[in-house]
PLY file of the C-alpha trace (Angstrom):
ply
format ascii 1.0
element vertex 249
property float x
property float y
property float z
element edge 248
property int vertex1
property int vertex2
end_header
37.49 57.69 17.39
36.72 58.36 21.05
34.77 56.04 23.32
31.78 58.37 23.23
31.80 58.43 19.45
32.02 54.63 19.27
28.91 54.43 21.42
27.04 57.17 19.59
27.41 55.93 16.01
25.84 52.46 16.40
23.19 53.91 18.71
21.95 56.41 16.16
22.04 53.91 13.31
20.21 51.33 15.42
17.44 53.82 16.17
17.06 54.51 12.47
17.03 50.79 11.68
14.09 50.26 14.01
12.00 52.57 11.84
13.75 52.11 8.53
13.22 48.54 7.40
9.53 47.91 7.80
8.44 46.18 4.62
5.80 47.83 2.46
5.03 47.77 -1.22
5.27 50.79 -3.45
7.87 53.01 -5.03
10.31 55.24 -3.21
10.36 59.03 -3.71
9.20 59.95 -7.23
9.79 56.83 -9.28
11.86 56.44 -12.43
10.26 57.77 -15.59
7.30 59.39 -13.83
8.33 62.95 -14.75
8.50 64.33 -18.30
12.06 64.83 -19.54
11.79 68.63 -19.44
10.65 68.51 -15.81
13.42 66.09 -14.87
16.06 68.35 -16.41
14.52 71.50 -14.94
14.50 70.19 -11.37
18.09 69.02 -11.81
19.16 72.48 -12.95
17.40 74.08 -9.96
19.08 71.67 -7.55
22.62 72.04 -8.94
23.56 75.43 -7.36
22.51 74.19 -3.92
24.53 71.00 -4.33
27.62 73.00 -5.31
27.15 75.39 -2.37
26.77 72.41 -0.06
29.93 70.80 -1.39
32.01 73.90 -0.66
30.48 74.32 2.80
31.17 70.67 3.67
34.80 71.10 2.63
35.06 74.18 4.85
33.52 72.36 7.83
35.87 69.40 7.45
38.95 71.62 7.10
38.05 73.52 10.25
37.44 70.38 12.30
38.21 66.96 10.85
36.38 65.25 13.72
33.13 66.38 12.12
33.66 63.78 9.37
32.20 61.18 11.73
29.09 63.29 12.32
28.71 63.89 8.57
28.95 60.16 7.93
26.44 59.51 10.70
23.81 61.95 9.38
24.29 60.49 5.89
23.75 56.94 7.15
20.82 58.13 9.24
19.14 59.78 6.23
19.82 56.74 4.03
18.36 54.21 6.45
15.46 56.30 7.73
14.28 57.32 4.26
14.26 53.62 3.27
10.90 53.28 5.06
8.18 53.52 2.45
4.42 53.64 2.79
2.32 53.26 -0.39
0.70 56.58 -1.20
0.31 58.54 -4.45
0.89 56.55 -7.64
4.46 57.14 -8.75
5.65 58.11 -5.26
5.41 57.10 -1.60
5.44 58.49 1.92
8.50 58.10 4.10
10.61 59.91 6.71
13.38 61.97 5.12
16.08 61.88 7.80
17.51 65.19 6.57
16.32 67.32 9.49
19.04 66.09 11.84
21.87 67.01 9.48
20.27 70.38 8.66
20.14 71.32 12.35
23.77 70.27 12.91
25.45 71.43 9.67
23.04 73.83 8.02
20.84 73.39 4.98
23.24 73.36 2.03
25.39 70.37 3.09
22.21 68.30 3.14
21.80 68.93 -0.58
24.99 66.92 -1.14
24.07 64.26 1.39
20.53 64.06 0.02
21.84 63.67 -3.53
24.19 60.85 -2.48
21.48 59.10 -0.46
19.02 59.26 -3.35
21.64 58.16 -5.88
22.61 55.07 -3.88
18.97 54.21 -3.22
18.20 54.47 -6.94
21.19 52.30 -7.92
21.17 49.75 -5.09
17.55 49.54 -3.98
15.65 50.62 -7.11
14.00 53.35 -5.02
13.35 56.58 -6.85
15.25 56.89 -10.10
18.04 58.57 -12.01
15.74 60.69 -14.17
13.91 61.92 -11.06
17.10 62.44 -9.04
17.00 66.23 -9.45
13.35 66.51 -8.38
13.81 64.22 -5.39
16.98 66.04 -4.34
15.22 69.38 -4.59
12.34 68.31 -2.34
14.14 66.09 0.18
17.68 67.47 0.16
17.05 71.19 -0.36
13.55 72.43 0.52
13.13 70.17 3.56
16.48 71.13 5.15
15.99 74.85 4.47
12.58 74.74 6.13
14.07 72.79 9.05
16.80 75.37 9.58
14.35 78.25 9.21
11.85 76.84 11.71
14.59 75.81 14.14
16.18 79.27 13.99
12.89 81.09 14.51
11.96 78.78 17.40
15.30 79.45 19.11
14.89 83.22 18.64
11.49 82.88 20.30
13.39 81.25 23.19
11.54 77.96 22.87
13.06 74.88 24.48
15.75 73.40 22.22
13.95 70.05 22.13
10.79 71.77 20.93
12.78 73.68 18.29
14.38 70.46 17.05
11.02 68.68 16.90
9.31 71.49 15.02
12.19 71.89 12.59
12.46 68.20 11.72
8.69 67.60 11.54
7.86 70.67 9.44
10.86 70.06 7.18
9.50 66.58 6.54
6.03 67.92 5.75
7.32 70.64 3.43
9.24 68.00 1.47
5.90 66.47 0.56
4.26 69.78 -0.19
6.97 70.27 -2.82
6.62 66.67 -4.03
2.88 67.25 -4.44
3.63 70.37 -6.49
6.15 68.48 -8.63
3.64 65.73 -9.37
0.85 68.23 -10.01
2.96 70.18 -12.50
3.84 66.96 -14.32
0.34 65.47 -14.20
-2.33 68.20 -13.94
-5.90 67.20 -13.24
-8.19 67.02 -16.27
-10.75 69.22 -14.51
-8.95 71.22 -11.82
-5.64 71.63 -13.61
-2.43 71.97 -11.60
-4.12 73.29 -8.45
-6.71 70.54 -8.53
-4.01 67.91 -8.92
-1.97 69.51 -6.13
-4.94 69.37 -3.75
-5.47 65.68 -4.53
-1.81 64.72 -4.21
-1.32 66.70 -0.99
-4.54 65.30 0.50
-3.45 61.72 -0.11
0.06 62.34 1.19
-1.27 63.97 4.36
-2.86 60.72 5.56
0.51 59.00 5.93
2.93 61.91 6.03
1.58 63.78 9.06
2.12 60.79 11.42
5.52 60.12 9.84
6.54 63.75 10.33
5.64 63.54 14.02
7.62 60.31 14.39
10.63 61.82 12.61
10.47 64.92 14.80
10.45 62.82 17.98
13.24 60.53 16.73
15.37 63.53 15.80
14.99 64.87 19.35
16.13 61.49 20.73
19.20 61.48 18.48
20.07 65.07 19.39
19.81 64.19 23.10
22.27 61.36 22.49
24.62 63.66 20.62
24.50 66.20 23.44
25.61 63.46 25.82
28.28 61.76 23.72
29.50 64.36 21.20
29.20 67.70 23.00
32.63 69.01 21.87
31.84 68.30 18.22
28.46 69.99 18.55
30.05 73.07 20.08
32.53 73.24 17.20
29.54 73.38 14.84
27.97 76.23 16.80
25.12 74.08 18.15
23.74 75.22 21.50
21.80 72.49 23.22
20.22 71.93 26.57
16.98 73.48 27.72
17.99 77.05 26.88
0 1
1 2
2 3
3 4
4 5
5 6
6 7
7 8
8 9
9 10
10 11
11 12
12 13
13 14
14 15
15 16
16 17
17 18
18 19
19 20
20 21
21 22
22 23
23 24
24 25
25 26
26 27
27 28
28 29
29 30
30 31
31 32
32 33
33 34
34 35
35 36
36 37
37 38
38 39
39 40
40 41
41 42
42 43
43 44
44 45
45 46
46 47
47 48
48 49
49 50
50 51
51 52
52 53
53 54
54 55
55 56
56 57
57 58
58 59
59 60
60 61
61 62
62 63
63 64
64 65
65 66
66 67
67 68
68 69
69 70
70 71
71 72
72 73
73 74
74 75
75 76
76 77
77 78
78 79
79 80
80 81
81 82
82 83
83 84
84 85
85 86
86 87
87 88
88 89
89 90
90 91
91 92
92 93
93 94
94 95
95 96
96 97
97 98
98 99
99 100
100 101
101 102
102 103
103 104
104 105
105 106
106 107
107 108
108 109
109 110
110 111
111 112
112 113
113 114
114 115
115 116
116 117
117 118
118 119
119 120
120 121
121 122
122 123
123 124
124 125
125 126
126 127
127 128
128 129
129 130
130 131
131 132
132 133
133 134
134 135
135 136
136 137
137 138
138 139
139 140
140 141
141 142
142 143
143 144
144 145
145 146
146 147
147 148
148 149
149 150
150 151
151 152
152 153
153 154
154 155
155 156
156 157
157 158
158 159
159 160
160 161
161 162
162 163
163 164
164 165
165 166
166 167
167 168
168 169
169 170
170 171
171 172
172 173
173 174
174 175
175 176
176 177
177 178
178 179
179 180
180 181
181 182
182 183
183 184
184 185
185 186
186 187
187 188
188 189
189 190
190 191
191 192
192 193
193 194
194 195
195 196
196 197
197 198
198 199
199 200
200 201
201 202
202 203
203 204
204 205
205 206
206 207
207 208
208 209
209 210
210 211
211 212
212 213
213 214
214 215
215 216
216 217
217 218
218 219
219 220
220 221
221 222
222 223
223 224
224 225
225 226
226 227
227 228
228 229
229 230
230 231
231 232
232 233
233 234
234 235
235 236
236 237
237 238
238 239
239 240
240 241
241 242
242 243
243 244
244 245
245 246
246 247
247 248
């Protein structure tokens, strides 16, 4: 591990810790047992192909440059710690940063399906956050949809020749928000409103989430920019090996 890498790793984790361990009540992600069995299985089946694709892509990245293992470990730790912040929100779930935007920008969307799955699994087992029956649904929203939206927004912003910092902010923030759009849909499908049905329930869930999630998305976008700036300073060779182009261009 180089001197720059030794500096970078604790710095990024420390930044996440500042935001990650504020104490609040409430569940984490979609809580255990809150989805019907058929829904739990269905979301797991939908998530599986993305997890497998991410596994193969991670292996390819590591084989091409073993130094990227440190960055993979860092984005995993970052996602784990940052998503440990929880604000009470909709019954059966909560609002929190996702931490997956950073890894999606550096490695692409599919590797974050694997990292998201591992993060959610350890949080369910060690912290009682989320659950094993809701692992597929939580992975789909936080580890798949969020990262894909992040990469899509970031790519479009770069093609529009926006400043890289702006592209990073937009990608991370909108990826965070889309995670909760999907979570709202998952909850609405499982618990439709007695009057408005699925759409009525979705509007209620999304409206409640928006109160806490919009500020959190902005914070996550800004924090991701700070981390990327640090990486550009201390891990530029590793970023170049991943095809990341930083700076103001």
